[in-house]
C-alpha positions, -999 to +999 in steps of 0.1 A: -015+251+409+018+235+401+023+213+371+053+191+364+064+193+328+098+178+319+122+192+345+107+227+349+080+239+373+052+259+357+031+282+378+001+303+370+007+341+369-014+345+401+006+318+419+040+334+408+027+368+420+017+354+454+052+338+457+067+372+450+043+392+472+050+370+503+087+368+498+087+331+490+107+335+458+133+354+478+134+327+504+138+300+478+166+320+462+183+325+495+182+288+504+194+278+469+224+301+472+231+299+509+266+296+521+282+298+556+305+276+578+278+250+582+261+248+549+271+255+512+243+250+487+264+251+456+283+218+458+251+201+471+233+208+438+200+211+456+169+200+436+139+223+434+118+200+455+145+200+482+147+238+483+109+240+485+109+214+513+135+233+533+115+266+529+084+248+541+102+235+572+115+270+579+080+285+576+066+258+599+093+265+625+086+303+623+049+296+629+056+273+658+080+297+675+060+329+669+061+353+699+043+385+707+076+403+714+089+394+679+056+406+663+058+439+683+094+445+671+085+439+635+054+461+638+076+489+652+099+486+621+069+486+597+054+517+613+084+538+621+113+530+598+115+531+561+145+513+548+159+526+515+162+497+491+179+512+460+185+479+441+154+466+423+145+438+399+123+450+370+103+426+349+104+436+313+069+432+298+057+433+262+054+468+247+085+481+265+066+482+298+084+474+331+072+463+365+094+466+397+088+433+414+112+434+444+136+459+460+168+452+480+192+470+503+222+455+485+232+443+450+241+408+462+205+401+474+191+414+441+215+391+422+205+361+443+168+368+438+174+373+400+190+339+397+160+323+415+135+342+393+153+331+361+153+295+374+116+294+384+103+316+356+127+308+327+107+326+300+105+360+317+129+388+312+143+406+343+168+433+348+185+447+380+182+485+383+195+511+408+168+535+419+176+568+435+153+580+464+137+605+440+128+578+414 
């Protein structure tokens, strides 16, 4: 459920949670901030619809090129290797409650995701936090 209101996209809470759960918000952020020798998103001033269309094409290509060997490798990682992701984004909720919504290996990825979250969910309050393995 996406409604257009002025120049901002509004999503239901369940829709936003689904975007977060399946890494779509992170993908949108990565596209929106991507830069290498062939592509630099900043001077292109990508529109939200363009970012979402690029993400859709990438997902369609992933589905079309899916191979058993790739799935087997990812399953191995899921079952046998825990990656420590000390950088996290916490959503600050009413009543001084917090909710960790995403974790990252490095600070730059957390910063990129935070920018996307602030763009797509402008009324929410987020903070980047560093979590030790014990926390």
